C-alpha positions in Angstrom: 0.1 0.0 0.0 2.8 2.6 1.0 4.5 1.6 -2.4 1.2 3.2 -4.1 1.5 6.1 -2.0 5.2 6.9 -3.0 4.1 6.8 -6.7 1.4 9.0 -6.3 3.3 11.7 -4.1 6.1 11.2 -6.8 3.9 12.1 -9.4 2.5 15.0 -7.7 5.7 16.5 -6.7 7.2 15.8 -10.0 4.2 18.1 -11.8 4.7 20.6 -9.4 8.3 20.9 -10.1 7.7 21.0 -13.6 5.4 23.6 -12.9 7.9 25.8 -11.1 10.8 25.3 -13.5 8.5 26.5 -16.1 7.4 29.5 -14.1 10.9 30.2 -13.0 12.3 29.9 -16.9 9.9 32.5 -18.1 10.3 34.9 -15.2 14.1 34.9 -15.8 13.5 35.2 -19.6 11.4 38.2 -19.0 13.1 39.7 -15.7 9.4 40.0 -14.6 8.3 42.5 -16.9 5.9 41.9 -20.1 7.2 44.0 -22.8 6.1 42.5 -25.9 3.6 40.1 -27.5 6.7 37.5 -27.3 6.6 38.1 -23.5 3.2 37.8 -23.2 3.3 34.6 -25.5 6.0 33.2 -23.2 4.0 34.0 -20.0 0.9 31.9 -21.4 2.9 28.9 -21.7 3.3 28.1 -17.7 -0.2 29.4 -17.0 -1.5 26.7 -19.7 0.8 24.2 -17.9 -0.4 24.9 -14.3 -4.2 24.7 -15.7 -3.6 21.2 -17.0 -1.5 20.1 -14.4 -4.3 20.9 -11.9 -6.9 18.7 -13.7 -4.5 16.1 -14.2 -3.7 16.6 -10.5 -7.6 16.2 -9.6 -7.4 13.2 -12.0 -4.7 11.8 -10.2 -6.1 12.4 -6.5 -9.4 10.5 -7.7 -7.4 7.8 -8.8 -5.9 7.5 -5.7 -9.0 7.6 -3.8 -10.5 4.9 -6.0 -7.5 2.6 -5.3 -7.5 3.2 -1.5 -11.3 2.3 -1.6 -10.5 -0.8 -3.6 -7.8 -1.7 -1.3 -10.1 -1.2 1.7 -13.0 -3.5 0.1 -10.0 -6.2 -0.2 -9.0 -6.2 3.1 -6.3 -3.0 3.9 -7.3 -1.9 7.3 -9.0 1.4 7.4 -6.0 2.8 9.5 -3.7 1.9 6.5 -6.0 3.6 4.1 -6.6 6.8 6.4 -2.5 6.8 6.9 -1.9 6.7 3.3 -4.3 9.6 2.7 -2.8 11.6 5.6 0.7 10.9 4.1 -0.1 11.8 0.8 -1.9 15.2 1.7 0.9 16.1 4.3 3.3 15.6 1.6 1.7 17.3 -1.7 0.0 20.3 0.7 3.3 22.1 1.2 4.5 21.6 -2.2 1.2 22.8 -3.5 1.7 26.1 -1.3 5.1 26.5 -2.6 3.9 26.0 -6.1 1.3 28.7 -5.4 4.2 31.0 -4.3 5.8 30.8 -7.6 2.6 31.3 -9.7 2.4 34.8 -7.9 5.7 35.6 -9.4 3.8 35.3 -13.0 0.5 37.1 -11.4 2.5 39.9 -10.1 4.4 40.8 -13.3 4.3 44.3 -14.7 3.1 45.1 -18.2 5.5 47.9 -19.5 4.6 48.4 -23.2 3.0 50.9 -25.5 0.4 48.7 -26.9 -2.5 48.8 -24.5 -3.7 45.4 -26.0 -0.8 43.3 -24.2 -2.0 44.8 -20.7 -5.5 44.1 -21.4 -4.8 40.4 -22.6 -2.2 39.8 -19.6 -5.3 40.9 -17.5 -7.7 38.3 -19.5 -5.0 35.6 -18.8 -4.9 36.1 -15.1 -8.8 36.2 -14.6 -9.1 33.1 -16.9 -6.1 31.4 -14.7 -8.5 31.5 -11.8 -11.4 29.8 -13.5 -11.8 25.8 -14.1 -10.6 25.1 -17.6 -7.7 22.9 -19.4 -5.9 26.0 -21.0 -6.5 29.7 -22.2 -8.3 30.0 -24.9 -6.9 31.6 -28.4 
């Protein structure tokens, strides 16, 4: 049972690390400032990745719950199932919070462009990021 927990934790942490690296790469590339449409497109990538990974994480968690339920039905003690869920949560929660801190870097980026459409589009991206969707439209 605990091998299953370890595999799910590795996947969850791996997804978050991948997302953080993408955010950091774009932030360094743009120096935290959106000046051009290219910068805006670069920022769109980690936002889309974050949205996709959030949906994947939800699916991963649902699968984990199903596996725990099936293992309980097949004789795993409730205490082991509860401990597995607790361990998963205690490890992935701080990692998720760290990921949220990195997302704030993107959300707090400044737009310094003469083109008002860039600032408008960035604000749309940020608003849509808070909505449940698979990726940004366009």
